[in-house]
N, C-alpha and C positions, 0 to 999 in steps of 0.2 A: 564338695568342700569339706563336709563333715567327715567323709571317709579319709581324706588326706589328713585332716586334723587328728583323727583317731590313730592313724598310722604313725604320725609324728609323735604322738603321746607315748606310743609303745616303743618306738625306735630311739628316742632321745635318751631314756634311761639306759638302754642297751649301749648306746655310744659312750655314755659316761662310764659304764661298766668296763668296756674294752680299754678305754683310756686310763682308767684307774689301774687295771692290771698292767698296762704298758709302763706306767710311770712309777708304780710301787712294787709290784711283784716281779716283773720280768727285767726291769732295769738293773744292770750289773750282774744279772744271773742268766738271762737268755736273750742275747741281741736279736736273734731271729724272731722270737715271739714278741719282743718289744716292737720291732718294726711291723710285724703282721697285725698286732693288736691296734697300733696307731692307724694303720691302713684301713682296717675294718671299721674303726670308730668314725671315719670320714666317708664311708662307702655305703650308700643306702641299700644297694643290692645285697651286699654281704650282711648288713644288719638284718635285712628281711630274711635271709637264709638262717642266720643265728637265732632269729626269733622262734624257730621251730623247737628250740630247746625247752623241755618241760620246766615248769616253775621251780621245782625242787633242785634243779641242777645248775651249776655255774656255766653260763653260755661260753665264756672264753675257753675254759679248760675242756669242755665237751667238744666244741667245734674243732679246736686244734688237735685234740686226741683223735677224733674221727678222721681228720685229714691225714695225720701221721699213720693211723691204722691202715688206711688205703694205700699210702705210700710204701709201707712195709711189705705190702702184697704186690706193689708195682715199683720196685726200686730203680727201674730204668727210665722213668719219666723225668723230664727236666727239673721239676720242682724238688725231687728227692736229693739232688746234688747239694741243696742248701742245708741238709739235715745230717750233721756228723754222726748221730746215732744210727743212721742208715748206711752211710758211705764210709765212715771212719776216715774221712779226708777233710782237708781244709775247704770250706765252702767258697763258691764264686764270690767275687767282690761286687758284682752288680746287684741292683735292687731286686730282692726276692718277691716283692708284693705283686708285680704283674704276673709272675708265674703262679703264685698262690691263687690269685683271682681267676686266672684262666682254668686252673685245675678244678677249683670249686664250681665254676660255671659248667664245665664239661661233665662233672660228676654230681650235679645238683640233686638229682632224684635219689641217688645212692646215699648222699650225705644226709638228706632229709630223713630217709628211712633209719639211718644209724642214730641221728640226733634224737629221734622219738623213741628209740628202743634201748639205747646204751646208757650206762650210769658212770659217773666219774667215781671210780673206786681206786684212786691212786694208792698203791700199796708201797709205802716208803719204809723199807726196813732200816734205813739209817736213823729213824726216830727212836730205835731201841737204845741208841747212845744217849738220848735225852732222858730215857726212863731208867737206865741202869742205876743212877744215884738214888732213886726212890726205892728200888729194891734193896739198896744198901741201908737206907733208913729203916725199912721194914725189918730187915734181918737183925739189925742191932737192937731194935725195940722188942723183938719176939724171940731172941736167943736162937736164931736160925731155924725156927720151926718150919715144917713143910708148908708149901704154898698151894693154894687152889686159885687158878687164874681164870677170869672171865674177860674177854676182849669184846667190847661193845662196838659194833661196826667193824668186824674183823677182816673184811675183804677176803684174802686167801689164807689168813692165819699165820703169816710169816712172823709177826711180832710176838706171837705166843711162844716162839722158840728163842727168846732173847738170851737165855743162859747157854745156848749152843753156839754163840758167836763170840769172836774176839774183839776187843775194844782198845783203841790207841788214842789217848788224850794228849799226847805230846809230852808226857812227863818221864819218858824212858821206861815205862812199865806197861805191860800188856795185861788187860783185865778180861774176865770171862773165861771162855774156853780157848786157850792158846793154840790148840790143835785144830781149831775150826777152819774150814776152807774160806770162810768169810771173815775179814777183818774190817771193822768199821772205824773210821777216823773222824774225830770230833775235836775242834779247837776250843780250848777253855779261854773265856774272856772275863774281864773284871777282876776285882780285888779278892773275892771269895772263891774258895775251892769246894766243889761238891764232895759229898761223902762217897767216894768210889770204893766199892767193896772188893777186898782182896779174897774174900770167901763168899760163896753164894749159898742162899737157902735152897734146899732141894725142892723141886716142883713135883707135887703129887698128882695134880689134875690140871689139864689145859682145855678150855672150851671157848670157842668163838661164836658170836651171834651176829648175823647179818641178814638183811632182807633178801639179799642175793649173794650168798657166799660163792667165791670163785674156786672152781675145781682146777688145780694146776696140772691135772692129768690131761686136760683139754688144751691142745696146742693153740686153738683160737683164743682161749682165755688168756694164755701166756702172751700171745701177740697183742691183745688189748691192753694188758698191764704195761708192756713195753711202749705201746703207743701213747700212754699217759705220761711218760717221762719226757721232760723238756729236751729239745734236740741237742744242745751242747753238753748234756749231762751223761756222757758216756760211762763215767764211773758208776753212776746209779744203775745203769743197765747191767754192768758187770756184777754189781752187788746183788741185784735181783736174781741174776742167773745162779750165783753161788748160794743165795738163800734158798732157791728152789731145790738145789741139790740137797741141802740140809733137810728141807721139808719132806722130800721124797723118802729119806731115811727115817724120819720121825714125824709122820703126819698127825697133826692134832685133830681133835673132833670139832667139826663146824656144824652149827645148827642154823637152819633157815627159818626166819621169822622175825617178829618184832620183839625187841628187848623188853618192852612193857608187858607183853603177854607172857614171856617165858621166865623172866628174871625171878619172880617170887618162888616158883617151883625149883629153879636151879639153886637158889640160895638155900632153900630147905633141904635139898639133896646133897649139899656140900658137906663132906666129913667134918665133924666138929673138932677134930684134932689137927686141922690145918688152918692156916691164916688165909682168909678170903681177900683177894685183891681184884677189884673190878676197875677196869681202866678203858680209856678211849683216846684215840689220836685222830683229830679232825673229823669226827663223826657227829658230834652233838649239834653242829650247825644244821643238820638235816632234820632235827626235831623242832617242833614248835615250842614256844615258851611254856605253854601249858603242859606239853609232853615232857619237857625237861623237869618241870615241877613234879610231875607224876613219878618220874624216874628217881628223883631225889627223895620223894616220899617213900618209895618202895625200899630204898636202901636204908633210910632213917628208921622205918618201922622194923626192918630185919635186924637192926643193930641193937635192939633190946635183948636179943638172945645170943649175939656174938659180935665181936669187933669186926669192922669192915674197913678196909683201906680202899678209897675211891680216888683215883688220880688220872692225870692225862695231859694232853696238849691240845690247845685250841688257839685260834687267832681271831683278832678283831682289828679295827682301824688303828688301834694303839700299838699293835705288834703281836707277837706270838709268845705264849706263856705256858710254863709248866706249873701245874698246881696239884695239891694233895689235900685230902680231907680224911681224917680218921673218925669214923662214926662209932660212938659208944653210947649205949643206953638212950638211943633215939636222938642224940645230939652230935653235931659235927660242925667244925669251923674250918673253912677253906684257908689254906696257907699258900701264898704265892711264893714259889721256890725259885723260879728262874725265867729269864728271857731266852729265846732260842731262835735259830734259823729253822724254818719249817721242815727241811729235809735232813736235819741233824748235822749240818756242817759246823755249827758252833753253838756253844752253851755258855750263858752268863748267869752263874749262880748268884742269888741275891741275899742269902741269909748266912 
């Protein structure tokens, strides 16, 4: 009786987690994942499988990423027919959940091994369209002085190359590098318009920090990044492939390790004649509140000797937000700039 009670205590929050993703994150964005998440939420066997996810990782995204990773290697199995990212075809009209359940049960051991060893490092290059207006703010404040970039939780480093992409915000003008093989499209919403830069500051240094940076020369690593993209989002897959083309021509420097361990030395080594921009996109949630305080303290202390722009995108139950803080003389006040769609599909500027 006690064991059953303990199991229920563990699985009930997992069920709520899957249901929340179905009703909030996947609804209107991924019909397949919405259906699968609702199915898992009511399935004790599947919840027990998802429970192998490490505490630091989101179970829904990791389980679904692992399954799609296996399907990318086995595109002929029946379940793969429901994934437009794999088949480039209209999926069957029948219920996909029985196929999903059967696949997971028949590959249970392999799924457990991947759940316990893989990380959700969704690398969404579309988020650069949400950050471009901040680079416009920095450029206007600093008279287009050269930038030094540090991407906290950089994954494969694609967002370090933001100035090598083209941007279409639907106003008839193309921003960024018009000759880029990658054009990112972002819808502007609301009454205010962001400060989209018609001229970019030059980038002198690009550095990414991640506990496990992804090497895009590794074909299996590329496959894992594709597996983390939701099944209906075929344009995101195409954007990832084009961004990889750019990265192969201009590979940034990526550092493996903890930002808390490395950031003080990195700031000290940054050339003083550049503007230091430290940013994050959906990575701070992996830090504890105490570690986020430590990170803020490192940046605050370093700003006694130089100005530092600290900005990024994070989400919570109230939505997804773009924020910026300029640290000067040990002080910084966060400014809420915009609401956004997590993958960069739309941006609502607020100021």
